[in-house]
N, CA, C and O atoms as a GROMACS GRO file, in nm:
protein
  192
    1MET      N    1  15.597   3.631  11.531
    1MET     CA    2  15.538   3.598  11.403
    1MET      C    3  15.519   3.446  11.398
    1MET      O    4  15.607   3.370  11.436
    2HIS      N    5  15.405   3.404  11.351
    2HIS     CA    6  15.375   3.262  11.342
    2HIS      C    7  15.448   3.199  11.225
    2HIS      O    8  15.489   3.267  11.131
    3ALA      N    9  15.465   3.069  11.232
    3ALA     CA   10  15.541   2.995  11.131
    3ALA      C   11  15.481   3.007  10.992
    3ALA      O   12  15.554   3.002  10.893
    4HIS      N   13  15.349   3.022  10.980
    4HIS     CA   14  15.286   3.026  10.848
    4HIS      C   15  15.277   3.168  10.791
    4HIS      O   16  15.237   3.185  10.675
    5GLN      N   17  15.312   3.269  10.868
    5GLN     CA   18  15.308   3.406  10.819
    5GLN      C   19  15.434   3.437  10.739
    5GLN      O   20  15.543   3.390  10.770
    6LYS      N   21  15.416   3.519  10.636
    6LYS     CA   22  15.529   3.560  10.553
    6LYS      C   23  15.577   3.698  10.598
    6LYS      O   24  15.499   3.779  10.646
    7ILE      N   25  15.705   3.722  10.581
    7ILE     CA   26  15.765   3.849  10.618
    7ILE      C   27  15.742   3.947  10.502
    7ILE      O   28  15.782   3.919  10.389
    8PRO      N   29  15.678   4.060  10.530
    8PRO     CA   30  15.655   4.156  10.422
    8PRO      C   31  15.785   4.227  10.382
    8PRO      O   32  15.862   4.271  10.467
    9VAL      N   33  15.807   4.236  10.251
    9VAL     CA   34  15.924   4.303  10.196
    9VAL      C   35  15.875   4.401  10.090
    9VAL      O   36  15.797   4.365  10.001
   10PHE      N   37  15.921   4.526  10.100
   10PHE     CA   38  15.883   4.629  10.004
   10PHE      C   39  16.007   4.672   9.926
   10PHE      O   40  16.110   4.704   9.985
   11ALA      N   41  15.995   4.673   9.794
   11ALA     CA   42  16.104   4.716   9.707
   11ALA      C   43  16.053   4.832   9.622
   11ALA      O   44  15.949   4.821   9.558
   12ILE      N   45  16.127   4.940   9.621
   12ILE     CA   46  16.091   5.058   9.543
   12ILE      C   47  16.168   5.053   9.412
   12ILE      O   48  16.290   5.034   9.411
   13ASN      N   49  16.095   5.071   9.302
   13ASN     CA   50  16.158   5.056   9.171
   13ASN      C   51  16.090   5.147   9.069
   13ASN      O   52  15.968   5.161   9.069
   14LEU      N   53  16.171   5.209   8.983
   14LEU     CA   54  16.116   5.288   8.874
   14LEU      C   55  16.060   5.195   8.766
   14LEU      O   56  16.114   5.087   8.743
   15LYS      N   57  15.954   5.239   8.701
   15LYS     CA   58  15.893   5.159   8.595
   15LYS      C   59  15.993   5.134   8.481
   15LYS      O   60  15.990   5.029   8.417
   16SER      N   61  16.080   5.230   8.457
   16SER     CA   62  16.177   5.218   8.348
   16SER      C   63  16.292   5.124   8.380
   16SER      O   64  16.367   5.086   8.290
   17GLN      N   65  16.309   5.084   8.505
   17GLN     CA   66  16.418   4.996   8.548
   17GLN      C   67  16.375   4.849   8.542
   17GLN      O   68  16.367   4.782   8.645
   18VAL      N   69  16.348   4.801   8.423
   18VAL     CA   70  16.297   4.665   8.404
   18VAL      C   71  16.399   4.561   8.450
   18VAL      O   72  16.363   4.461   8.511
   19ASP      N   73  16.527   4.584   8.420
   19ASP     CA   74  16.630   4.489   8.460
   19ASP      C   75  16.640   4.478   8.611
   19ASP      O   76  16.660   4.369   8.664
   20ARG      N   77  16.627   4.589   8.682
   20ARG     CA   78  16.631   4.587   8.828
   20ARG      C   79  16.508   4.515   8.884
   20ARG      O   80  16.519   4.441   8.981
   21PHE      N   81  16.392   4.538   8.822
   21PHE     CA   82  16.270   4.469   8.866
   21PHE      C   83  16.286   4.318   8.853
   21PHE      O   84  16.252   4.244   8.945
   22LYS      N   85  16.338   4.273   8.740
   22LYS     CA   86  16.358   4.130   8.718
   22LYS      C   87  16.453   4.070   8.821
   22LYS      O   88  16.432   3.958   8.869
   23SER      N   89  16.557   4.145   8.854
   23SER     CA   90  16.654   4.098   8.952
   23SER      C   91  16.591   4.086   9.091
   23SER      O   92  16.609   3.985   9.159
   24ILE      N   93  16.519   4.188   9.132
   24ILE     CA   94  16.451   4.185   9.263
   24ILE      C   95  16.352   4.070   9.268
   24ILE      O   96  16.349   3.993   9.364
   25TYR      N   97  16.271   4.059   9.164
   25TYR     CA   98  16.167   3.957   9.160
   25TYR      C   99  16.227   3.817   9.166
   25TYR      O  100  16.176   3.730   9.237
   26SER      N  101  16.335   3.794   9.091
   26SER     CA  102  16.395   3.661   9.088
   26SER      C  103  16.456   3.623   9.223
   26SER      O  104  16.459   3.506   9.259
   27GLU      N  105  16.506   3.721   9.298
   27GLU     CA  106  16.563   3.695   9.430
   27GLU      C  107  16.458   3.640   9.527
   27GLU      O  108  16.488   3.553   9.609
   28PHE      N  109  16.336   3.689   9.518
   28PHE     CA  110  16.232   3.651   9.613
   28PHE      C  111  16.137   3.545   9.559
   28PHE      O  112  16.053   3.495   9.634
   29LEU      N  113  16.148   3.510   9.431
   29LEU     CA  114  16.057   3.414   9.368
   29LEU      C  115  16.064   3.277   9.433
   29LEU      O  116  15.961   3.214   9.457
   30THR      N  117  16.183   3.230   9.460
   30THR     CA  118  16.200   3.095   9.512
   30THR      C  119  16.189   3.086   9.664
   30THR      O  120  16.181   2.976   9.719
   31CYS      N  121  16.190   3.199   9.730
   31CYS     CA  122  16.186   3.199   9.877
   31CYS      C  123  16.042   3.218   9.924
   31CYS      O  124  15.983   3.323   9.901
   32GLY      N  125  15.986   3.118   9.987
   32GLY     CA  126  15.848   3.124  10.031
   32GLY      C  127  15.826   3.194  10.164
   32GLY      O  128  15.713   3.202  10.212
   33SER      N  129  15.933   3.245  10.225
   33SER     CA  130  15.923   3.309  10.355
   33SER      C  131  15.887   3.457  10.348
   33SER      O  132  15.855   3.518  10.450
   34PHE      N  133  15.892   3.514  10.227
   34PHE     CA  134  15.871   3.658  10.212
   34PHE      C  135  15.750   3.687  10.124
   34PHE      O  136  15.716   3.610  10.034
   35GLN      N  137  15.685   3.799  10.153
   35GLN     CA  138  15.576   3.849  10.071
   35GLN      C  139  15.626   3.977  10.006
   35GLN      O  140  15.629   4.081  10.071
   36LEU      N  141  15.664   3.970   9.879
   36LEU     CA  142  15.724   4.082   9.808
   36LEU      C  143  15.617   4.174   9.752
   36LEU      O  144  15.520   4.129   9.691
   37GLU      N  145  15.636   4.304   9.774
   37GLU     CA  146  15.550   4.404   9.712
   37GLU      C  147  15.639   4.508   9.648
   37GLU      O  148  15.721   4.572   9.715
   38ILE      N  149  15.623   4.525   9.518
   38ILE     CA  150  15.700   4.624   9.444
   38ILE      C  151  15.621   4.755   9.448
   38ILE      O  152  15.504   4.760   9.411
   39VAL      N  153  15.688   4.860   9.493
   39VAL     CA  154  15.627   4.993   9.499
   39VAL      C  155  15.686   5.074   9.384
   39VAL      O  156  15.808   5.088   9.374
   40ARG      N  157  15.601   5.127   9.300
   40ARG     CA  158  15.648   5.203   9.185
   40ARG      C  159  15.694   5.341   9.230
   40ARG      O  160  15.619   5.416   9.293
   41ALA      N  161  15.818   5.374   9.198
   41ALA     CA  162  15.874   5.504   9.233
   41ALA      C  163  15.826   5.609   9.134
   41ALA      O  164  15.789   5.578   9.021
   42ILE      N  165  15.826   5.733   9.179
   42ILE     CA  166  15.788   5.845   9.095
   42ILE      C  167  15.915   5.908   9.041
   42ILE      O  168  16.004   5.946   9.117
   43GLU      N  169  15.922   5.918   8.910
   43GLU     CA  170  16.041   5.976   8.847
   43GLU      C  171  16.019   6.125   8.830
   43GLU      O  172  15.924   6.167   8.764
   44LEU      N  173  16.107   6.204   8.890
   44LEU     CA  174  16.096   6.349   8.882
   44LEU      C  175  16.190   6.403   8.775
   44LEU      O  176  16.294   6.343   8.746
   45THR      N  177  16.154   6.516   8.717
   45THR     CA  178  16.233   6.573   8.608
   45THR      C  179  16.366   6.628   8.656
   45THR      O  180  16.461   6.635   8.578
   46TYR      N  181  16.377   6.667   8.783
   46TYR     CA  182  16.502   6.726   8.831
   46TYR      C  183  16.592   6.625   8.901
   46TYR      O  184  16.692   6.663   8.960
   47GLY      N  185  16.557   6.496   8.895
   47GLY     CA  186  16.646   6.390   8.937
   47GLY      C  187  16.646   6.351   9.083
   47GLY      O  188  16.720   6.260   9.122
   48ALA      N  189  16.568   6.417   9.166
   48ALA     CA  190  16.565   6.383   9.308
   48ALA      C  191  16.472   6.267   9.334
   48ALA      O  192  16.456   6.224   9.448
   0.00000   0.00000   0.00000
């Protein structure tokens, strides 16, 4: 990987988990080495 490329990071999060989203986002906000992508999880009625 070249020095100017960012490391891709994927975080899976439920839309209803706002506090978890804020925590994940703040961890990667100040670090310029990563490219964060939040993937929205699908919430199922039976909990799986």
